[in-house]
C-alpha positions as CSV (number, residue, x, y, z in Angstrom):
1,X,147.2,45.5,133.6
2,X,144.8,43.7,131.3
3,X,143.9,40.1,132.0
4,X,142.1,37.8,129.4
5,X,141.2,34.2,130.3
6,X,141.4,31.9,127.3
7,X,139.8,28.4,127.0
8,X,138.9,26.3,124.0
9,X,137.5,23.1,122.8
10,X,134.8,22.3,125.4
11,X,133.0,20.0,123.0
12,X,129.7,19.8,125.0
13,X,127.7,16.7,124.0
14,X,125.0,16.2,126.5
15,X,127.3,13.9,128.5
16,X,128.6,14.3,132.1
17,X,132.3,14.4,131.3
18,X,132.5,17.5,129.0
19,X,129.9,19.2,131.2
20,X,131.9,18.6,134.4
21,X,135.1,19.7,132.9
22,X,133.5,22.9,131.6
23,X,131.8,23.5,134.9
24,X,135.1,23.2,136.8
25,X,136.8,25.8,134.5
26,X,134.0,28.3,134.6
27,X,133.6,27.9,138.3
28,X,137.4,28.5,138.8
29,X,137.0,31.8,136.8
30,X,134.0,32.9,138.7
31,X,135.8,32.3,142.0
32,X,138.7,34.4,141.2
33,X,139.1,37.4,143.6
34,X,139.3,40.0,140.8
35,X,137.3,40.9,137.7
36,X,138.8,39.7,134.5
37,X,138.9,42.0,131.4
38,X,137.6,39.3,129.1
39,X,137.0,35.6,128.8
40,X,137.6,34.1,125.3
41,X,136.3,30.7,124.4
42,X,138.0,29.8,121.0
43,X,135.7,27.4,119.3
44,X,134.4,23.8,119.3
45,X,131.6,24.7,121.7
46,X,129.2,21.9,120.7
47,X,130.4,18.5,119.7
48,X,127.7,17.8,117.2
49,X,126.2,21.2,116.7
50,X,122.7,20.3,117.9
51,X,120.2,22.6,119.4
52,X,120.4,20.8,122.7
53,X,124.1,21.1,122.9
54,X,124.0,24.9,122.3
55,X,121.3,25.1,125.0
56,X,123.7,23.4,127.3
57,X,126.5,25.7,126.2
58,X,124.4,28.8,126.9
59,X,123.9,27.8,130.4
60,X,127.5,26.5,131.0
61,X,129.3,29.4,129.4
62,X,127.8,32.0,131.7
63,X,130.2,34.4,133.4
64,X,130.3,37.6,135.4
65,X,133.3,38.6,133.3
66,X,132.9,39.9,129.8
67,X,132.7,36.8,127.6
68,X,133.0,36.2,123.8
69,X,132.7,32.9,122.1
70,X,133.7,31.9,118.6
71,X,132.8,28.8,116.4
72,X,135.1,25.9,115.6
73,X,135.0,23.1,113.1
74,X,132.5,21.1,115.3
75,X,130.1,24.1,115.2
76,X,127.4,25.1,112.9
77,X,127.2,28.9,112.2
78,X,123.4,29.1,112.1
79,X,123.0,26.8,115.1
80,X,125.6,28.9,116.9
81,X,123.9,32.1,116.1
82,X,120.5,30.7,117.2
83,X,121.6,28.9,120.3
84,X,124.3,31.1,121.8
85,X,123.6,34.6,120.2
86,X,119.8,34.5,120.4
87,X,119.3,35.3,116.7
88,X,115.7,34.3,115.6
89,X,116.6,34.1,111.8
90,X,120.3,33.1,111.9
91,X,122.4,33.2,108.8
92,X,125.3,31.1,107.7
93,X,127.5,34.1,107.5
94,X,130.8,34.1,109.4
95,X,130.4,34.8,113.2
96,X,132.8,37.7,113.5
97,X,132.7,39.7,116.8
98,X,134.6,42.4,118.5
99,X,134.9,43.2,122.2
100,X,136.3,46.6,123.0
101,X,137.6,46.7,126.5
102,X,139.3,49.2,128.6
103,X,142.7,49.8,126.8
104,X,142.4,46.8,124.4
105,X,140.4,45.3,121.6
106,X,139.7,41.7,121.2
107,X,138.7,40.9,117.4
108,X,137.2,37.4,117.2
109,X,137.2,35.9,113.7
110,X,135.2,33.0,112.4
111,X,137.8,30.6,110.8
112,X,135.3,27.7,110.4
113,X,134.4,26.3,106.9
114,X,130.8,25.0,106.7
115,X,131.0,21.2,106.3
116,X,134.7,20.9,106.7
117,X,137.2,20.5,109.5
118,X,139.9,22.7,108.0
119,X,140.0,26.4,108.7
120,X,139.9,29.5,106.4
121,X,139.1,33.2,106.8
122,X,136.5,34.4,104.3
123,X,137.3,37.6,102.4
124,X,134.5,39.3,104.3
125,X,136.1,38.4,107.6
126,X,139.5,39.7,106.6
127,X,137.8,42.9,105.4
128,X,136.0,43.2,108.7
129,X,139.2,42.7,110.6
130,X,141.0,45.2,108.5
131,X,138.2,47.7,109.5
132,X,138.4,46.9,113.2
133,X,142.2,47.4,113.2
134,X,142.0,50.6,111.1
135,X,139.4,52.1,113.5
136,X,141.4,51.3,116.6
137,X,143.9,53.9,117.7
138,X,147.6,52.8,117.2
139,X,148.2,53.0,120.9
140,X,145.5,50.5,121.8
141,X,146.6,46.8,121.5
142,X,144.4,44.5,119.4
143,X,144.4,40.7,120.0
144,X,143.0,38.7,117.2
145,X,141.4,35.3,117.9
146,X,140.0,32.4,115.9
147,X,139.7,28.7,116.3
148,X,142.2,27.3,113.8
149,X,146.0,28.0,114.0
150,X,147.4,29.4,110.7
151,X,150.7,27.5,111.0
152,X,151.7,23.9,111.5
153,X,152.2,22.8,115.1
154,X,154.1,19.6,114.3
155,X,151.0,17.5,115.1
156,X,150.2,15.7,111.9
157,X,146.5,15.3,112.4
158,X,146.0,18.9,113.6
159,X,148.2,20.3,110.8
160,X,146.1,18.7,108.2
161,X,143.1,20.6,109.3
162,X,144.7,23.9,110.4
163,X,143.8,27.3,109.0
164,X,144.8,27.7,105.3
165,X,145.1,30.7,103.0
166,X,147.0,32.3,105.8
167,X,149.2,34.4,103.5
168,X,146.2,36.7,103.2
169,X,146.1,37.3,106.9
170,X,149.9,37.9,107.0
171,X,149.5,40.6,104.4
172,X,147.0,42.4,106.5
173,X,149.2,42.3,109.6
174,X,151.9,44.3,107.9
175,X,149.5,47.4,107.8
176,X,148.7,47.3,111.5
177,X,151.6,47.5,113.9
178,X,149.2,47.6,117.0
179,X,148.1,44.0,116.2
180,X,149.6,42.5,119.3
181,X,149.1,38.7,119.1
182,X,146.9,35.8,117.7
183,X,145.0,33.6,119.9
184,X,143.5,30.2,118.9
185,X,142.4,26.7,119.9
186,X,141.7,23.5,117.9
187,X,144.9,21.7,118.9
188,X,143.8,20.6,122.4
189,X,147.3,21.5,123.6
190,X,149.0,24.5,125.1
191,X,151.4,25.9,122.6
192,X,153.2,29.1,121.7
193,X,154.8,30.0,118.4
194,X,154.7,33.0,116.0
195,X,152.9,34.0,112.9
196,X,153.6,37.1,110.7
197,X,156.0,38.3,113.3
198,X,153.4,38.1,116.1
199,X,153.0,35.8,119.0
200,X,150.5,33.0,118.2
201,X,149.2,31.5,121.5
202,X,147.2,28.3,121.6
203,X,144.9,27.4,124.4
204,X,144.8,23.9,125.8
205,X,141.7,21.8,125.4
206,X,139.1,21.6,128.1
207,X,137.5,18.3,127.0
208,X,140.9,16.5,126.3
209,X,144.6,17.0,125.7
210,X,146.4,15.9,122.4
211,X,149.4,13.7,122.8
212,X,152.3,14.9,120.8
213,X,153.8,12.6,118.1
214,X,156.8,11.8,120.3
215,X,154.4,10.9,123.2
216,X,152.1,8.6,121.3
217,X,153.4,5.0,120.9
218,X,151.5,4.3,117.7
219,X,148.9,6.0,115.4
220,X,146.3,8.5,115.8
221,X,144.2,6.4,118.2
222,X,146.6,7.4,120.9
223,X,146.6,11.1,120.1
224,X,143.7,11.9,122.5
225,X,144.6,11.9,126.2
226,X,141.4,11.8,128.4
227,X,143.1,11.7,131.8
228,X,144.9,15.1,131.8
229,X,142.9,17.8,133.6
230,X,141.3,20.7,131.7
231,X,143.4,23.8,131.4
232,X,143.3,27.4,130.2
233,X,145.5,30.4,129.4
234,X,145.7,33.8,131.0
235,X,147.0,36.5,128.6
236,X,148.3,39.5,130.4
237,X,149.2,42.9,128.8
238,X,151.2,45.0,131.2
239,X,151.5,48.7,131.5
240,X,154.6,48.6,129.3
241,X,152.5,46.8,126.6
242,X,154.4,43.5,126.9
243,X,152.2,40.4,126.6
244,X,152.8,37.5,129.0
245,X,150.9,34.2,129.0
246,X,150.4,31.9,131.9
247,X,148.8,28.4,131.7
248,X,146.8,26.9,134.5
249,X,145.2,23.4,135.0
250,X,141.9,23.0,136.9
251,X,141.1,20.1,139.1
252,X,137.9,18.3,138.4
253,X,135.8,15.7,140.2
254,X,136.0,13.4,137.2
């Protein structure tokens, strides 16, 4: 059995609230009685992409489990590379990473667009992903992660800044039947849908929860719910190859 913890949108900003919620989630994962196969943090690590925020994130997102972190629309590629990956001369190229575990592969793509909130996978990222999939034996499941969902989630504000150009990614999927699922964040709500015939699983937000349009009385000002506890997902691949996702909330002191 393969178990991957998936959290997203911590938005560390130097303040106590985001720090405490992130701390609670990471401590929960550290206290689990068994080792996880991976921990994925799918973007919006720093709220303003400052060096101090990435320094905070480097300390907060520390785990005994194998951990991989990708940028979101609030992040800066060079700052992310310098602050989290330790690169002395960071570039502004997409931050694409791969974690090859025991019996699975987690390919983490950078869907951020410098200076914008919408998402898009650059041609170089798609070529890189194609290569990762081609180099992985067909019997090994591959999970593909990024920040922005490539389909509408029926949340107008989020849908306006989702991942676009998704038809290019869909075309790639057809060549690789062992691509098992897509994992993303960005929406600050737990959600499950499909993309290109595969599951698309959205992690809830750590820093806040998005109210759905039929939950908010009026306007975008009521879309952000600060009172809901942080949450995360567990993606489980069983011996039969079937993917199951569980969602958990985490109690905090704030």
